[in-house]
C-alpha positions in Angstrom: -45.5 71.4 236.9 -45.7 70.4 233.3 -46.4 66.8 232.5 -43.5 64.7 231.3 -43.5 62.4 228.2 -40.7 59.9 227.5 -40.1 59.3 223.8 -37.6 56.7 222.6 -38.4 55.2 219.2 -36.7 53.3 216.4 -39.5 54.0 213.9 -39.6 57.8 213.7 -42.8 57.9 211.7 -45.0 60.7 213.0 -42.7 61.4 215.9 -42.0 65.1 215.2 -45.6 65.8 214.6 -46.6 64.1 217.9 -43.9 65.8 219.9 -44.8 69.2 218.5 -48.5 68.9 219.5 -47.5 67.5 223.0 -45.3 70.6 223.6 -47.3 73.4 221.9 -50.9 72.3 222.6 -50.7 70.3 225.8 -47.5 71.8 227.4 -45.6 68.6 228.0 -41.9 68.4 228.8 -40.1 65.8 226.7 -37.4 63.3 227.6 -35.7 61.3 224.9 -32.7 59.1 224.4 -30.1 58.9 221.6 -31.3 59.3 218.1 -34.8 60.3 219.1 -33.5 63.3 221.0 -31.4 64.3 218.0 -34.4 64.1 215.6 -36.4 66.3 217.9 -33.6 68.8 218.4 -33.2 69.1 214.7 -36.9 69.9 214.4 -36.5 72.7 216.9 -38.5 70.9 219.6 -37.3 71.4 223.2 -36.2 68.1 224.7 -34.1 66.8 227.6 -31.7 64.0 226.9 -32.2 61.0 229.2 -28.5 61.0 230.1 -28.8 64.6 231.2 -31.9 63.9 233.3 -30.5 60.8 235.0 -26.9 62.1 235.3 -25.7 58.8 233.9 -24.2 58.7 230.4 -25.2 56.1 227.8 -22.7 53.3 228.1 -21.7 50.0 226.5 -22.2 51.4 223.0 -25.8 52.4 223.7 -26.8 49.1 225.3 -27.6 50.9 228.6 -29.5 54.2 228.2 -32.8 54.2 230.0 -32.2 51.5 232.7 -32.2 53.9 235.6 -34.3 54.5 238.7 -35.2 58.1 237.6 -36.7 56.6 234.5 -38.4 53.5 235.9 -39.4 55.2 239.1 -41.2 57.9 237.1 -43.0 55.2 235.1 -44.0 52.9 237.9 -45.0 55.3 240.6 -48.6 54.9 241.8 -50.0 58.4 242.2 -52.5 57.3 244.8 -49.9 55.9 247.2 -48.3 58.5 249.5 -45.2 56.3 250.0 -44.6 56.2 246.2 -45.0 60.0 246.0 -42.6 60.4 248.9 -40.1 58.2 247.1 -40.3 60.3 244.0 -39.7 63.5 246.0 -36.8 62.0 248.0 -35.1 60.8 244.9 -35.9 63.9 242.7 -37.9 61.8 240.3 -40.6 63.4 238.1 -43.7 61.2 237.4 -43.9 60.3 233.7 -47.4 60.7 232.1 -46.7 59.2 228.7 -44.3 56.6 227.4 -43.8 56.4 223.6 -41.5 53.5 222.7 -41.1 51.2 219.8 -38.4 48.6 219.6 -35.2 47.9 217.6 -36.3 46.4 214.3 -35.2 42.8 215.1 -37.5 41.1 212.7 -36.4 43.4 209.8 -32.8 42.6 210.7 -33.2 38.8 210.7 -35.2 39.0 207.4 -31.9 39.8 205.6 -30.5 36.6 204.2 -26.9 37.6 205.1 -27.5 38.6 208.7 -25.1 37.0 211.2 -25.9 35.8 214.7 -23.8 38.6 216.2 -25.6 41.2 214.1 -29.0 39.9 215.2 -28.0 39.9 218.8 -27.3 43.6 218.6 -30.8 44.2 217.4 -32.3 42.8 220.6 -33.8 45.7 222.5 -33.5 45.6 226.3 -34.4 49.1 227.6 -37.4 49.4 225.2 -39.3 46.3 226.4 -38.5 47.2 230.0 -40.1 50.6 229.6 -43.1 49.3 227.7 -43.8 46.6 230.3 -43.4 49.0 233.2 -45.7 51.6 231.6 -48.3 48.9 230.6 -48.2 47.6 234.2 -49.0 51.1 235.5 -51.7 52.0 233.0 -53.9 53.2 235.8 -51.7 56.3 236.0 -50.1 56.9 232.6 -50.5 56.1 228.9 -48.2 53.9 226.8 -47.9 54.0 223.0 -45.9 51.4 221.1 -46.9 52.2 217.5 -47.2 55.4 215.3 -50.7 54.2 214.4 -51.8 55.0 218.0 -50.6 58.7 218.0 -53.7 60.3 216.5 -56.0 58.4 218.7 -54.0 59.5 221.8 -54.2 63.1 220.8 -57.9 62.8 220.2 -58.2 61.4 223.7 -56.4 64.4 225.2 -58.7 66.8 223.3 -61.9 64.9 224.3 -61.0 64.6 228.0 -59.5 68.0 228.8 -55.9 66.9 228.4 -56.4 63.6 230.1 -56.9 60.0 228.8 -59.7 57.7 229.7 -59.0 54.5 231.8 -60.4 52.4 228.9 -58.0 53.9 226.4 -55.0 53.4 228.8 -56.0 49.8 229.4 -56.4 49.1 225.7 -53.0 50.7 225.0 -51.4 48.6 227.8 -52.8 45.4 226.3 -51.3 46.4 222.9 -47.9 47.0 224.6 -47.9 43.6 226.2 -48.8 42.0 222.9 -46.0 43.9 221.2 -43.3 42.8 223.7 -44.7 39.2 223.7 -44.4 39.1 219.9 -41.0 40.6 220.0 -39.7 38.1 222.5 -41.2 35.3 220.5 -39.4 36.4 217.3 -36.1 36.4 219.2 -36.8 33.0 220.7 -37.8 31.6 217.4 -34.7 33.0 215.7 -32.4 31.4 218.3 -34.3 28.2 218.1 -33.8 28.2 214.3 -30.0 28.7 214.9 -30.0 25.6 217.0 -32.0 23.7 214.4 -29.5 24.6 211.7 -26.7 23.4 214.0 -28.5 20.1 214.4 -28.9 19.8 210.7 -25.2 20.2 210.2 -24.5 17.4 212.7 -27.2 15.1 211.3 -29.5 15.4 214.4 -33.1 14.9 213.3 -34.8 16.3 216.5 -35.5 19.5 214.6 -38.7 20.8 216.3 -38.3 22.9 219.4 -39.5 22.0 222.9 -41.6 25.2 222.8 -43.6 26.4 219.8 -45.6 29.6 220.1 -48.1 31.2 217.7 -49.0 34.9 217.5 -50.4 37.0 214.8 -51.5 40.5 213.9 -54.9 40.7 212.4 -54.8 41.6 208.7 -58.6 41.7 208.3 -61.8 40.3 209.6 -63.4 37.9 207.1 -67.1 37.8 206.2 -67.2 34.3 207.8 -65.2 31.1 208.0 -65.9 27.8 206.1 -69.7 28.5 206.7 -71.7 31.6 207.5 -72.2 30.7 211.1 -68.4 30.6 211.8 -66.7 34.0 212.6 -63.2 34.2 211.1 -60.3 36.5 210.7 -57.0 36.5 208.9 -53.7 37.0 210.8 -50.2 37.5 209.7 -47.3 36.2 211.8 -44.5 38.7 212.8 -44.3 42.4 212.2 -42.7 42.0 208.8 -45.3 41.2 206.2 -44.7 38.0 204.3 -46.6 35.4 202.3 -50.1 36.3 201.4 -50.0 39.6 203.4 -47.6 40.8 200.7 -49.9 39.9 197.8 -51.3 42.7 195.7 -55.0 42.3 194.8 -55.5 43.8 191.4 -59.2 43.5 191.3 -62.2 41.5 192.6 -64.2 41.0 195.8 -62.7 40.7 199.2 -61.0 37.3 199.9 -62.9 34.8 202.0 -61.7 32.2 204.4 -62.1 29.4 201.9 -60.4 31.5 199.2 -57.3 31.9 201.3 -57.2 28.2 202.2 -57.6 27.2 198.5 -55.0 29.9 197.4 -52.4 28.5 199.8 -53.0 25.0 198.4 -52.7 26.4 194.9 -49.4 28.2 195.8 -48.0 25.0 197.2 -48.7 23.0 194.1 -47.6 25.6 191.5 -44.3 26.0 193.4 -43.4 22.5 192.2 -43.3 23.8 188.6 -41.7 27.3 189.0 -39.1 26.7 186.3 -41.6 26.0 183.5 -44.9 27.4 182.2 -47.5 25.7 184.4 -51.0 26.1 185.5 -53.0 24.5 188.4 -56.8 24.7 188.9 -58.1 23.7 192.3 -61.4 23.1 194.0 -61.6 22.6 197.8 -57.8 22.4 198.1 -57.5 19.5 195.6 -56.2 20.0 192.1 -58.7 19.2 189.3 -56.3 20.1 186.5 -52.5 20.6 186.4 -50.4 21.0 183.3 -47.2 22.4 181.9 -47.0 23.7 178.4 -44.9 25.5 175.8 -46.6 28.7 176.9 -48.6 29.8 179.9 -51.8 30.0 177.9 -51.2 26.5 176.6 -50.6 25.2 180.1 -53.8 26.7 181.3 -55.9 25.4 178.5 -54.4 21.9 179.1 -55.2 22.1 182.8 -58.7 23.3 182.0 -59.4 20.6 179.6 -58.3 18.0 182.1 -61.6 18.5 184.0 -63.5 21.5 182.7 -66.6 20.6 184.8 -64.7 20.7 188.1 -62.8 23.9 187.1 -66.0 25.9 187.2 -65.7 28.3 190.1 -62.1 27.1 190.8 -58.9 28.7 192.0 -56.1 29.1 189.4 -52.4 29.4 190.1 -49.9 30.3 187.3 -46.2 29.9 187.5 -45.4 33.0 185.3 -46.8 36.5 184.9 -50.2 36.6 183.2 -49.9 37.7 179.6 -52.6 38.8 177.2 -53.2 35.4 175.6 -53.5 33.7 179.0 -55.8 36.5 180.3 -58.1 36.0 177.3 -58.6 32.3 177.9 -59.0 32.8 181.7 -62.0 35.0 181.1 -63.9 32.3 179.3 -64.6 30.4 182.5 -66.2 31.4 185.8 -63.3 31.4 188.3 -63.1 32.6 191.9 -59.4 33.6 192.2 -56.2 33.8 190.1 -52.8 34.1 191.6 -49.6 34.6 189.6 -46.1 36.2 190.2 -47.0 39.1 187.9 -49.5 40.5 185.4 -48.7 42.4 182.2 -50.7 45.7 181.6 -52.5 44.2 178.6 -53.6 41.2 180.6 -54.8 43.4 183.5 -57.0 45.3 181.1 -58.5 42.1 179.7 -59.2 40.7 183.2 -61.1 43.8 184.2 -64.0 42.5 182.1 -64.5 40.0 185.0 -64.8 42.6 187.7 -65.7 40.2 190.5 -62.8 37.9 189.7 -60.2 38.1 192.4 -56.7 38.5 190.8 -53.7 38.5 193.1 -50.1 39.0 192.4 -47.7 37.2 194.7 -44.1 37.6 193.4 -42.6 34.8 195.5 -44.9 31.9 195.0 -42.2 29.5 196.2 -41.8 30.9 199.7 -44.0 29.1 202.1 -44.2 28.2 205.8 -41.4 26.1 207.4 -43.9 24.2 209.4 -47.6 23.3 209.2 -49.8 23.6 212.3 -53.2 21.9 213.0 -55.4 22.5 216.0 -56.6 19.6 218.1 -58.6 19.7 221.3 -56.4 21.2 224.0 -53.4 21.9 221.8 -52.0 21.7 218.3 -49.7 19.6 216.1 -46.6 20.8 214.3 -44.7 19.2 211.5 -42.1 20.4 209.1 -43.6 21.2 205.7 -43.5 18.5 203.1 -40.9 20.2 200.9 -38.9 17.0 200.2 -37.1 17.5 196.9 -38.0 14.7 194.5 -34.9 13.0 193.1 -35.7 10.4 190.5 -32.1 9.1 190.6 -33.0 7.5 193.9 -36.1 5.8 192.5 -35.9 2.0 192.2 -37.3 0.3 189.1 -38.8 -3.0 190.5 -40.2 -4.4 187.2 -38.7 -6.3 184.3 -39.8 -3.6 182.0 -37.6 -0.5 182.2 -39.0 3.0 181.9 -38.1 5.2 178.9 -36.7 8.7 179.6 -40.1 10.1 178.5 -41.9 7.8 181.0 -39.6 8.8 183.8 -40.3 12.5 183.1 -44.1 11.8 183.1 -43.9 9.8 186.3 -42.0 12.7 187.9 -44.8 15.1 186.8 -47.5 12.8 188.2 -45.6 12.2 191.4 -45.2 16.0 192.1 -49.0 16.5 191.6 -49.8 13.5 193.8 -48.0 15.2 196.7 -50.8 17.9 196.8 -53.9 15.6 196.5 -55.7 14.5 199.7 -54.9 10.9 200.7 -55.6 8.4 199.4 -54.3 10.1 196.3 -54.1 8.7 192.8 -53.1 10.8 189.8 -53.2 9.7 186.1 -51.3 11.9 183.7 -50.0 12.1 180.1 -48.4 14.8 178.1 -47.6 16.6 181.5 -51.3 17.0 182.1 -53.5 15.4 184.7 -56.1 13.2 183.2 -57.8 11.8 186.3 -57.5 12.4 190.0 -58.8 10.3 192.9 -58.7 12.1 196.2 -59.6 11.5 199.8 -61.1 8.1 199.5 -61.3 5.6 202.4 -59.5 2.9 200.4 -56.8 3.2 197.7 -58.5 1.1 195.0 -61.5 3.4 195.4 -59.3 6.4 194.4 -57.9 4.4 191.5 -61.4 3.7 190.2 -62.3 7.4 190.4 -59.1 8.6 188.7 -59.4 6.0 185.9 -63.1 6.7 185.4 -62.3 10.4 185.1 -59.4 9.7 182.7 -61.6 7.4 180.5 -59.9 6.6 177.2 -57.1 9.1 178.0 -55.7 6.5 180.4 -54.4 4.6 177.4 -50.6 4.8 177.5 -50.7 7.1 180.6 -48.9 7.0 183.9 -50.3 6.6 187.4 -48.9 7.8 190.7 -50.0 6.8 194.2 -49.1 8.8 197.3 -48.9 5.6 199.4 -48.1 1.9 198.7 -50.5 -0.6 197.3 -51.6 -3.0 200.0 -52.8 -5.5 197.3 -52.3 -6.0 193.6 -55.9 -5.1 192.7 -55.0 -1.4 192.0 -52.2 -2.5 189.6 -54.5 -4.9 187.7 -57.2 -2.2 187.5 -54.7 0.3 186.2 -53.4 -2.1 183.5 -57.0 -2.9 182.4 -57.6 0.8 181.7 -54.4 1.1 179.6 -51.9 2.5 182.2 -48.3 1.7 181.2 -46.2 3.1 184.1 -46.8 3.4 187.8 -44.9 5.3 190.6 -45.6 4.4 194.2 -43.6 4.6 197.4 -43.3 0.8 198.1 -43.1 -0.6 201.6 -46.1 -2.9 201.8 -45.7 -6.4 203.2 -47.3 -7.5 199.9 -45.1 -5.4 197.5 -44.1 -8.6 195.7 -47.7 -9.2 194.7 -47.9 -5.8 193.0 -44.5 -6.3 191.4 -45.6 -9.7 190.1 -48.8 -8.3 188.7 -46.9 -5.5 187.0 -44.5 -7.9 185.4 -47.4 -10.2 184.3 -49.1 -7.2 182.7 -45.9 -5.7 181.2 -46.1 -2.5 183.2 -43.3 -0.2 184.4 -43.3 0.2 188.1 -40.9 2.4 190.2 -40.6 2.7 193.9 -40.0 6.3 195.1 -39.1 5.3 198.6 -41.0 8.3 199.9 -44.6 8.7 201.0 -46.6 11.9 200.5 -49.8 11.6 202.6 -51.8 14.8 202.8 -54.5 14.9 205.5 
C-alpha cells in the first residue's frame, strides 16, 4: 500500500512542488483539507479530501475539519505495537507517514491595528496544533513538517535513505514542531493578556503586568561573540512576524556584533524622543556623548559631534531623518561603528560607500520599541513597562523665585529628554539644544555633576542642567551655579528639597521640579 501524507497548510509556499515530488517520485497518497486540497486539485495533483476520507463533513464554518479518529489514529499509531495495528485495521484507518501543517496566521492578523477581538479569535487554529503535537509525539514512526523551509531537507532525506527518513531528522523536526506550537500558544496568550491590560487601563487599574510572562524567540543569526570574545552569543527575534531590528535593512558594512545591537537599541530609544525635528545622537557604551537638534540634519549631527568629538570616535549614530548627501559627507569625516536612520537618499548612500566597513542600517520606524524591558537575574528575570512616559512641561512646578523664560523651558525640556537615556546617576548640561556635558553612572550625584560641568567647561555659562533624580543636598546646586548654570530641572522629592530651593534662590537660579524620576540602570 502506498504511504499516506496529510497536508494542511495556511502558507502555501512550496506546497505544490512538495506534493508533486511526493506523488510522482515517492508514490505517496495525499490527504488534504479545505483550501489546501483545492490548491492541489487545481495543480492537477491527485488528492483525497479529509472530509471524504473520514466521512465527516467540515462543520462550524471550518472550525472542525481534521479532529477525527481516522486522522489522529493514523498519526498516533505505534507501528511496533500489535494492538495499535489491530485498532487501525478494525477501524479502517490508514497509518499516516508524513504530516505537513502550518497554522492560521494569528500573529499576522493581530499585527493589523484595526483587528478586533472577534476577528483575532477566528485566527486561532485548533486542528493544526493538535495534528502537529500528535505527529511530533509519534516522531519514532512518522515525520512532521511545520514550515516550508523544511521541505527540501525532507526530500533530501528520502533520497538519501531509500524513501525513508532518519530517526535524527524526525526527532529534530518534532522538536521544531513543539517549538512552533509553543510559540503560537504564547502569542495567543499574550494577545489575550494585552486585551485584559487595556481593559485595566480603561478602569484605572495599575496592576498591568500579567501573572505569567513568557519569552521565546527565533534565532536571527549567531553573533561572533557577546560582550567579550569568550562569551557565545546569538540574536533572536520574538514572534513569527518580523519587527524591530529584524526589519532593519543593512545597506553596507560588517556584520553586527552583540555590542553593536545593544548600542543601536539605546540609540533608537534616544532618537525617538526627537522624531519630529532634525536630530542626531552619538552614543558610546549605551550612553549619549552628543545629542543635538538643528535646522538641518547635517547641522544637528555636527552640533552633536562637537559636543564631545573625542568620545564620538568609534561611536554609534542615530538620526531622526533620512540621510541626505550633506549629512553623509560629514558622517564620513569621523570613524564610526554604526549609523541608523529611517532612510537614506541615493546620493548619500553613494558617499557612505567610501567607508565600506561602516555599518549603515535603515530602520523606517525608529519610534516603535518594546512594551516591556526584561533583565535576567539568578533563577529568573525582571519585567517592567518601558519608560515611555510622555514629558509634559505644563505639569512641572517652578519652585524658585526666578521664573523660567520660554527659551529656558524649551532648553530644560531638551535636557530632560536626554537625561532619561543616560545611566544613573545622570546629569546633562545643555545649551542651544545641544549637550555640552554629560555625567553618567557615578556612585554619587555630585560626582556626576562634576564630570558634566568639567566636560562642558566654559560652555556651562548660561546653560541648563537636568538631573534624573533629586538632589539629596544643596552641594550640586551650588556647584552648578559656580560653573555658570542658570536653570535646573530635577524630579524633586528629597527630604531636603528646601535646602536646594533655598540655594537656588540665593544664587538666582531657575529650578523646576518635574515630579517624575528617570533612573536608568
